[in-house]
N, C-alpha and C positions, 0 to 999 in steps of 0.2 A: 504494500499499500504506499509506504514511504517513498519507494523507488518510482512508483507510478506518479505520485504528486510531484516529485523532482522532475520527471520527464515533462509533465504538464507545464511546470514553471519554466523549464528550458524552451519548450516550444512557444510559450507565451512571450518569453523574452525575444526569441527569434522573430516572432510576429511583429513585435514593436520595432525591431531593427529594420525588417523588410519594409514596413509601411512608412515609419518616420524618416529614415534616411533616403527612402525612394521619393518621399514627398518634399524634401528640402529643395530639390531643383525647381519645382513649381513655386515654392515659397520665395525663392530668390527672384524668380521672374516677376512675381507680384510686388516684392519689396522695391526692386529697381524702377518701378513705374513712378515712384515718388522720391526715393532716396538715391543720390548719386552712388553708383556701384562701389567705389572705393571707400566712401564714407560709410555706407551700409555695412560692408564687410568689416570695417574697423570697429564700428559700434557693437556689432554682434559679438566679435571675438574679445573685445576689451571687457564687455559686461560678463560674458560667460566665463572668461579666464579669471576675472576678479572673484567671482563666486566660487569657482573651483579652488583657487589659491587660498581663500579665506576658509573654505571647507577643510583643506589640508592642514591648516594651522589649528583650527578648532578640534579636528579629529586627532590631533597630535601625530599627523603623518608627514610633518614638515621637518626637513633637515637642511641646515645651511649648506648651500652648494659651494664647491670649490670654484676658483676663478676659471679654471679650464672647463669644468662642467657648465658653468653659467655661460661661457662663450659658446659651447656646443648647443645649449638650449636657445641662445640668441640666434645662432645661425639656422638651426632647424625651424625655429619659430618664424624667421623671415621667409625661408623657403616654403614651409607648409602653409602659413597663414597669409603673409603679404603677397607672395607670388601664387601659391597654390589656390587658396580660397579666393584671394582678391581677383585674380585673372579669370577664374571661373565665373565670379560674380559680374565682372565687366562683360564677358561673353554672353551672359544671361540676358543682357539688354538687346542682343542681336540674334541669338540662336535659341530655338525651342527647347524647353526644359528637358523633353524626352531625348533630344539629340545630345545635349550636354551630359545627361546621365550615361549614355552609351560611351561617350569619350571617357568619363570617369571610370567606367568599368574596365578600361584598358590598363588600370593601375597595376594589377598583378603581372601583366605582360611586361610593362616597363620595368617593374621591380626585378623580375627574373633576368632581364637583359643586363641590368645595372650590376646585380649580384654576380652574374657570370663574368662580365668584363672587368669587374674589380677583384676577381679571383677569390670571392668570399664563398660562393656556392655554385658548383657546377650542376647545371640542370639535367634532368633525366630526358630520354627521348620523347616521352609523353609530354613533357613541359615544353620542349623545343617545338614540337608539333603545335601545341597551344599557342605559343608565341607567334608562330608563322600565320596561323589562322587569324590571330588578333590583328596583325598587320594587314591582312587582306580585308578584314572588317572595317578598319579605319580608312583604308584606301577607298572603299565604297562610300563611306560617309563623306569624305572630302569632296567626292564628285557630285554630291546632292546640293548644289548651290540654291536651287529653287526652294529649299526648306527654310531659308532665312526669314525672320519675322518681317511682316509687311512694313515697308518703309525703310528697312535696314539692309536691303540686298547688297548695297555697296560695301557693307562692313563684314560680309560673310567670311571672307578669307582672313580678315583680322581676328574674327572670333575663333576660327579654326586654329590659327597660330597661337593665340592666347591660351586655348584649352590645351594644346600640345605642350607648351611651356609650363603651364600649371601642372599637368600630369607628371612631367619630368621632374619639376622642382619638388612636388610633394613626395615622390618616390625617392629622390635623392636624399631628402631629409630622413626617410626610413633607413636607407643604407648607412647614413652617418650615425643614426641612433643605434643601429645594429652593432656597429663597430665600437661605439662609445660605452655601451652597456651602463647607462646611468643608474646609480644605486639609490634611486629616490621613488617615492610613491607616484603613481600615475596621476592623481589629481594635482600634485605639486608640479610635475613636469609639464603636463598639459596646460595648467593654469599659467605658468610662466611663459610658455610658448605663445599662448593665445594673447596674453597681455602685451608681450613684446611685438609679436607680428601685427596684432590689431592696432597697437599704439603707432607703429611705423605707418600703417595704412592711413590712420587719421592725420598724421603729419603730412603725408603725401597729398591726401585729400585737401588739406588746408591750402597748400601751395598750388594746387590745381584750381583753386577758386570755388571748390564745392560748397563751402560753408556760406559764402556770399550768395551763390546761386540758390542754395537750399532755403535761405530766408525769404526768397521771393516767390516760392512755389507753394501751392496748396497740397498738403500731405493728405492722402486718402486714408480712410480707416482700414481699408484692405491692406495697404502697405505697412501700417503700424502693426496690425495684427500679424502679418507675415514676419516682420522683424522680431516681434515678441516670440512667435512660434519658433523661429530659428534659434533664438537665444535659449529659451527655456526647454523646449521639447527637442529640437534638433541637436543642440550642443550639450546640454546638461544632462537631461533625462536619458537620451539614447546613449550618451557616453557611458553613463554608469551602468546601464543594462549591458552594454558591450563589455565593460570591465568585469562585470559579474560573470557573464557567459564564458569568457576565456578562462576562467577559473574552474568552472563546473562542467563544461561541455567539450567534446572533442574539437580541436581546431578546424578540422575539415568541415564539421557541421556548422560552426560559427561563421566560417568564411563563405558560406553559401549566400550571405547578404550581398556579396559583390556581384552576383549574377541575377539575384531577384530584384534588387533596387532598380535597375534600368527598366525592367518590365513594369514595375509599379509606376515609375515616372512616365513611361509611355502611356499607360492607361489613364493616369490622372491628368496628364497634359491634354489628352484627347477629350476626356469627359468634362473637365473644368475650364479649359482654356481654348478649346476648339483647335488644338494643334493637329496638323495633318499626319496621318500614319501612312507615309509613302511606302509602297511595296518594297522598294530597295532598302529602305531604312529597317523594315522588318527583317529582311534577309540579312543585313549587316548586323542587326541585333541578335539574330540567331547564331551567326558565326562567332560574334564576340562572346556571347553567353557560353557557347561550346568551348571556345578557347580558354575562358576563365575556369570553366568546370574542369577541363583537362589539367590546368595548372594547379588548382587548389585541391584536387583529389589525388594528386600524384604523391607517392610515398617517397619521403626524403631519406637519404642515407644518414 
């Protein structure tokens, strides 16, 4: 009975990750309708990071970091938040949320290639096949210029480039963290990364003139709700569910969120935002999901 209840809790947690992280792409699209993208990303991460950092202190999970480790957290926070989350948020102004989710799903492919080229982990043949399939999938996505949001067709390739840079930056931070092996609690590390990366985003946003522009526009209730959803549900709640799952569930089971999230994003984008489900995008999605499934279910040496 106890084992059955634990399994129900695990699948409940997975359901939260599937839906919440799959819905954040659409929430970003709604947020940037009023908030300048870089500013919105900065506010989201500074707020979420501050809450996590305070949580780490209150729960007595905070340890004073060394200068070397603080530098590592600063670098990875910049890569993961300022470039990774920030660039995806900018692209969300021009690219459908379902499209962005498919690009994000390429993360395991990029991570495998980085770990391989940096001689940290040599991939198995199954993983190499998955990586090749992922590259094919992204090639199909890049060809679908007609999927750019109406009125932003001229920014389509900029959006694609930003998402590629964001994916590379995010996974580069994962490689750095894998090498560093920081001896601190997850809320502390994530909190510091979010505060640093989000703070840098706000500084950049200020010099871009976003604050002056923001003061002159009318913020919709939808955009405010989307921002609050991203802070509380997308960053804090889902993060803690993920943190719990990686302790109690098999890694291969937890990693299934990487190929369920795009499917959720595609469905929500179609239902709630009228995004087009182009046949080739569905084909590309199937290829990418297969690629990530091959990578995440491969047994490591």
